[in-house]
C-alpha distance (Angstrom), angle and dihedral (degrees) to the residues before:
residue distance angle dihedral
M1 . . .
V2 3.80 . .
Q3 3.84 90.5 .
L4 3.77 90.7 52.5
T5 3.84 90.8 50.9
S6 3.86 90.5 49.7
R7 3.77 92.3 47.8
T8 3.76 92.2 48.0
A9 3.82 92.1 48.7
I10 3.78 93.1 49.6
H11 3.81 91.7 46.9
R12 3.82 91.7 49.6
A13 3.80 92.3 47.7
L14 3.82 89.8 52.5
I15 3.85 90.6 49.3
L16 3.83 91.4 48.5
N17 3.77 90.0 52.3
Q18 3.83 89.8 50.3
D19 3.78 90.0 54.7
Q20 3.83 89.1 55.1
G21 3.81 90.6 59.4
S22 3.78 140.2 -65.4
S23 3.81 95.3 -90.1
A24 3.84 90.8 57.2
A25 3.82 90.4 50.4
E26 3.78 91.2 46.3
S27 3.77 92.0 53.7
A28 3.79 95.5 38.9
W29 3.78 100.7 57.3
P30 3.86 98.5 73.6
D31 3.77 91.0 53.6
A32 3.82 91.2 44.8
L33 3.81 88.5 49.9
Y34 3.80 92.5 51.5
E35 3.84 90.7 49.6
L36 3.82 90.1 49.7
L37 3.79 92.3 50.9
R38 3.77 92.0 49.8
D39 3.85 93.5 44.1
E40 3.82 87.4 53.4
G41 3.81 92.3 54.3
V42 3.79 100.2 -102.2
T43 3.81 104.1 155.9
L44 3.80 102.4 161.7
F45 3.83 124.7 66.7
A46 3.83 116.1 -173.1
Y47 3.76 114.2 -174.0
V48 3.74 149.4 162.6
P49 3.84 106.9 -141.8
D50 3.82 109.0 -92.7
A51 3.82 132.9 160.4
G52 3.77 90.3 -135.9
H53 3.79 89.8 63.8
K54 3.78 97.0 37.5
V55 3.79 96.9 120.8
L56 3.83 94.1 45.6
I57 3.82 91.4 48.1
E58 3.77 94.3 46.5
R59 3.77 94.5 45.8
S60 3.82 91.5 47.2
L61 3.84 90.5 51.0
A62 3.78 90.9 50.7
D63 3.77 95.0 46.2
P64 3.81 111.7 90.4
A65 3.84 91.5 -164.3
V66 3.83 93.2 66.3
K67 3.76 138.5 58.5
S68 3.79 117.2 -127.6
I69 3.74 115.8 -162.2
P70 3.77 119.6 -168.7
L71 3.78 111.2 -150.5
T72 3.79 129.0 -148.5
T73 3.81 89.5 -149.0
E74 3.84 134.3 7.2
E75 3.79 97.3 -114.3
E76 3.83 89.3 65.7
G77 3.81 85.8 63.7
V78 3.79 92.1 60.1
G79 3.82 89.5 58.0
V80 3.81 90.6 44.8
M81 3.77 89.6 53.9
A82 3.80 91.9 50.8
G83 3.80 90.1 48.1
A84 3.80 92.0 48.6
N85 3.79 89.3 54.8
L86 3.77 92.4 48.5
G87 3.81 88.5 51.3
G88 3.79 92.4 51.0
A89 3.84 96.0 -107.5
K90 3.77 132.8 121.9
G91 3.75 118.8 -127.6
V92 3.73 141.2 178.7
L93 3.83 127.3 -147.4
L94 3.83 113.6 -144.0
M95 3.79 116.0 -162.0
Q96 3.73 145.2 142.3
S97 3.81 120.7 -109.3
S98 3.78 91.6 -108.0
G99 3.79 89.0 64.7
V100 3.82 93.4 57.8
G101 3.75 90.0 81.4
N102 3.81 89.2 59.8
C103 3.82 91.6 56.3
V104 3.78 101.3 55.5
N105 3.76 99.3 100.9
F106 3.82 93.8 40.7
L107 3.83 90.2 52.2
S108 3.77 86.3 71.6
L109 3.85 86.6 69.0
V110 3.81 89.7 59.0
K111 3.78 94.1 43.3
S112 3.81 96.2 45.6
G113 3.78 94.5 39.2
K114 3.79 92.5 44.1
F115 3.81 90.1 -133.3
P116 3.79 119.5 166.1
M117 3.78 111.9 -117.3
L118 3.79 131.0 -178.0
A119 3.78 117.7 -165.9
L120 3.79 128.8 178.4
V121 3.80 108.4 -156.0
S122 3.87 119.8 -165.6
M123 3.81 103.8 -149.7
R124 3.71 130.2 -129.9
G125 3.79 125.3 175.1
D126 3.77 97.6 46.1
F127 3.79 135.0 81.6
G128 3.77 110.5 17.1
E129 3.79 98.1 -9.1
G130 3.79 113.3 163.8
N131 3.77 99.5 178.3
P132 3.83 109.7 89.5
W133 3.83 91.3 -160.4
Q134 3.83 89.8 63.9
M135 3.79 95.9 51.5
P136 3.85 102.6 78.0
M137 3.81 97.7 52.4
G138 3.77 92.2 36.5
Q139 3.74 90.4 57.3
A140 3.86 91.9 43.7
V141 3.82 97.7 50.3
R142 3.80 98.8 92.2
P143 3.87 96.7 41.8
V144 3.82 91.9 45.6
L145 3.81 93.5 48.6
E146 3.75 94.1 43.9
A147 3.84 91.1 48.4
M148 3.83 86.6 58.6
G149 3.80 93.4 49.4
V150 3.79 97.5 -100.1
I151 3.77 115.8 143.8
C152 3.86 111.4 -134.8
L153 3.78 126.4 -150.6
D154 3.86 120.0 -174.4
V155 3.79 123.1 -145.2
E156 3.76 118.3 -164.6
K157 3.81 104.2 159.7
P158 3.84 134.8 45.0
E159 3.81 92.2 -117.8
E160 3.81 89.8 57.4
V161 3.83 95.3 57.1
V162 3.79 101.1 80.5
P163 3.82 98.2 39.7
S164 3.81 92.4 45.4
V165 3.78 94.8 46.6
T166 3.85 90.0 45.1
A167 3.81 88.9 54.3
A168 3.84 90.3 46.3
I169 3.83 91.3 50.7
D170 3.82 90.7 52.7
M171 3.82 92.1 44.9
A172 3.84 92.3 49.2
F173 3.79 104.4 38.5
K174 3.76 102.7 27.6
A175 3.79 99.8 37.2
S176 3.85 97.7 29.3
N177 3.77 97.5 -121.4
A178 3.78 133.8 144.2
V179 3.80 106.8 -116.9
A180 3.81 130.8 -179.6
V181 3.79 121.9 -166.7
L182 3.77 108.0 -153.5
L183 3.79 109.0 -147.6
T184 3.84 97.6 -156.7
Q185 3.80 127.7 -148.4
K186 3.81 88.2 -109.1
L187 3.76 85.3 66.6
I188 3.81 103.1 35.4
G189 3.80 98.1 27.3
A190 3.79 131.2 -117.9
K191 3.82 114.7 -76.3
A192 3.78 122.0 -130.2
F193 3.78 93.4 -134.7
């Protein structure tokens, strides 16, 4: 019941910020997302530095109640998520879409071991992308993840963040699935580089 109250409060706060204007909603969703993850018991944040996850990374680094693990490459994060589960903790893997290709072989660990895994993927190579080097992997993210048994949920609008990640948390940690929430460029914006 407490989790439901927290989820409802976070969702309402996000909606109230939307009503105050789109810029407030756009800046509010990363903080609402961090609060949701913490309310749902996520205590481990594994990440490769990325501007799309800046708020989550900074908040996790500043939060003494969580462990933030910088990764040298994304596939390390898959192993960290499996280890978190074995240790009784909930973790989230933060990465950019270009790093998904690095994880393919390690995703077999999750699939074969039936470990829950929650990943938040900041997308490149979709809506408004101007960097041709980002296009191939950006377009391959969903088929690659799905081929490895990872369920993908797309988020395009600020008001979709909390409900989509709430669903992903349930699908990952209650039903022992690998779930990736794809934070599209419609949500985070296209980068100029």
